[in-house]
KOLFIMI-224800 format. One record per residue (C-alpha): residue number from 1; residue in one letter; x, y, z. Coordinates in nm, 2 decimals, decimal comma, padded with zeros to 4 digits. Layout:
N
   n res   east  north     up
 NUM   a      X      Y      Z
...
//
This chain:
101
   n res   east  north     up
   1   m  01,03  03,97  00,64
   2   a  01,07  04,04  00,27
   3   t  00,95  03,87 -00,05
   4   y  01,17  03,85 -00,36
   5   r  01,09  03,75 -00,72
   6   i  01,36  03,54 -00,88
   7   v  01,39  03,64 -01,25
   8   c  01,70  03,44 -01,36
   9   t  01,94  03,17 -01,24
  10   e  02,30  03,08 -01,26
  11   q  02,37  02,70 -01,27
  12   e  02,68  02,49 -01,29
  13   p  02,73  02,12 -01,30
  14   s  02,79  01,96 -00,96
  15   y  03,05  01,68 -00,94
  16   l  02,97  01,37 -01,15
  17   p  02,76  01,32 -01,35
  18   t  02,81  01,64 -01,55
  19   t  02,44  01,66 -01,63
  20   h  02,36  01,70 -01,26
  21   a  02,35  02,08 -01,23
  22   h  02,25  02,31 -00,94
  23   i  02,16  02,67 -00,91
  24   v  02,45  02,85 -00,76
  25   a  02,31  03,21 -00,77
  26   v  01,99  03,39 -00,87
  27   g  01,89  03,73 -00,99
  28   t  01,60  03,91 -00,82
  29   g  01,38  04,20 -00,92
  30   s  01,05  04,31 -01,06
  31   d  01,16  04,31 -01,43
  32   p  01,19  03,95 -01,58
  33   d  01,43  04,08 -01,84
  34   k  01,67  04,24 -01,59
  35   a  01,77  04,14 -01,25
  36   s  01,82  04,41 -00,99
  37   n  02,03  04,21 -00,74
  38   r  02,24  03,89 -00,74
  39   l  02,22  03,65 -00,45
  40   t  02,43  03,34 -00,41
  41   l  02,27  03,01 -00,33
  42   a  02,40  03,04  00,03
  43   q  02,24  03,38  00,07
  44   v  01,90  03,26 -00,06
  45   i  01,91  02,96  00,17
  46   h  02,00  03,18  00,47
  47   a  01,72  03,43  00,38
  48   i  01,46  03,16  00,35
  49   k  01,56  03,01  00,68
  50   n  01,53  03,35  00,84
  51   g  01,17  03,39  00,72
  52   n  01,21  03,56  00,38
  53   r  01,02  03,43  00,08
  54   f  01,13  03,38 -00,28
  55   y  00,91  03,30 -00,58
  56   t  00,90  03,27 -00,95
  57   q  00,63  03,39 -01,19
  58   g  00,56  03,25 -01,53
  59   r  00,60  03,50 -01,81
  60   t  00,31  03,35 -02,01
  61   s  00,10  03,18 -01,74
  62   g  00,14  03,45 -01,47
  63   k  00,14  03,17 -01,22
  64   v  00,35  03,20 -00,91
  65   a  00,56  02,92 -00,76
  66   w  00,71  02,95 -00,42
  67   v  01,08  02,85 -00,37
  68   y  01,19  02,61 -00,10
  69   v  01,51  02,47  00,05
  70   v  01,54  02,10 -00,01
  71   n  01,81  01,84  00,02
  72   c  01,95  01,70 -00,31
  73   g  01,92  01,32 -00,29
  74   h  02,22  01,28 -00,52
  75   c  02,48  01,50 -00,36
  76   r  02,32  01,54 -00,02
  77   r  02,36  01,92  00,00
  78   e  02,09  02,19  00,04
  79   i  01,95  02,34 -00,28
  80   i  01,65  02,55 -00,38
  81   r  01,36  02,42 -00,58
  82   s  01,03  02,58 -00,70
  83   g  00,71  02,43 -00,58
  84   a  00,56  02,16 -00,80
  85   d  00,25  02,30 -00,97
  86   a  00,26  02,14 -01,32
  87   v  00,32  02,48 -01,48
  88   y  00,64  02,48 -01,69
  89   d  00,72  02,85 -01,72
  90   n  00,74  02,92 -01,35
  91   n  01,00  02,65 -01,27
  92   l  01,34  02,77 -01,15
  93   d  01,50  02,55 -01,42
  94   s  01,29  02,73 -01,69
  95   l  01,39  03,08 -01,61
  96   r  01,65  03,25 -01,83
  97   g  02,02  03,25 -01,73
  98   c  02,15  03,55 -01,55
  99   n  02,41  03,78 -01,71
 100   f  02,57  04,01 -01,46
 101   s  02,87  04,11 -01,66
//
């Protein structure tokens, strides 16, 4: 099985309310300033369910947070979330936005 570092995310609002956003794709790679690969949410979920691991790493703290598949209580679909560790800079929502254009 493989391990991947998530370095950026793409998010878009789900249906109402518009402040409710989900990650729809991630960028992976070893350089936090440039993603090597783009994976959709479905690809990440499939990979995790097949034994692969994803993580984030804080740029300042250096702390690692593992990424898990969870169910969104609001819209009842599977999403990904970084593990709770009280470190801000390794949260999925704190990563920079991806730019693959």
